[in-house]
C-alpha positions in Angstrom: 102.2 98.0 69.8 100.0 95.2 71.2 102.9 92.8 71.7 104.9 95.6 73.4 102.0 96.2 75.8 101.6 92.5 76.5 105.4 92.2 77.3 105.2 95.2 79.6 102.1 94.0 81.4 103.4 90.4 81.8 106.7 91.6 83.3 105.0 94.3 85.4 103.0 91.5 87.1 106.1 89.4 87.5 108.1 92.3 89.0 105.3 93.3 91.3 104.9 89.7 92.5 108.6 89.5 93.1 108.6 92.7 95.1 105.6 91.4 97.2 107.4 88.2 97.9 110.5 90.0 99.1 108.4 92.2 101.3 106.7 89.1 102.7 110.1 87.5 103.4 111.4 90.6 105.2 108.3 90.9 107.4 106.9 94.1 105.7 103.4 92.6 105.6 103.6 91.9 109.4 104.5 95.5 110.0 101.4 96.7 108.1 99.1 94.3 110.0 100.5 95.4 113.4 100.3 99.1 112.7 97.5 101.1 114.3 95.5 104.2 113.3 97.0 106.6 110.7 100.3 104.7 110.8 98.5 101.8 109.1 97.6 103.9 106.0 101.2 105.2 105.8 102.6 101.7 105.9 100.0 100.5 103.3 101.0 103.4 101.0 104.7 102.5 101.5 103.9 98.9 100.7 101.9 99.7 97.5 104.6 102.1 96.2 107.2 99.3 96.6 105.1 96.8 94.8 104.3 99.2 92.0 107.9 100.2 91.8 109.0 96.6 91.4 106.4 96.1 88.6 107.6 99.2 86.8 111.2 98.1 87.1 110.4 94.7 85.7 108.3 96.0 82.9 110.8 98.7 81.8 113.7 96.3 81.8 111.7 93.8 79.7 110.9 96.5 77.2 114.6 97.5 76.9 115.7 93.9 76.5 112.9 93.3 73.9 114.0 96.3 72.0 117.6 95.2 72.0 116.6 91.7 70.9 114.6 93.1 67.9 117.5 95.2 66.7 
């Protein structure tokens, strides 16, 4: 159980970092910084859901591949 959690957390961080790097390359961070007022919070929420989604994708794929490797 502990090794499964370590695998998931490691690949969650890697996936989130990759999603953040793609957002930075596409100019998503610039859009957040230039947004004003309530639009800023919406853009920030959009950015965070993308980063968390990338982390979940990386973590889940790692768990699936780990399970296949063990069987």
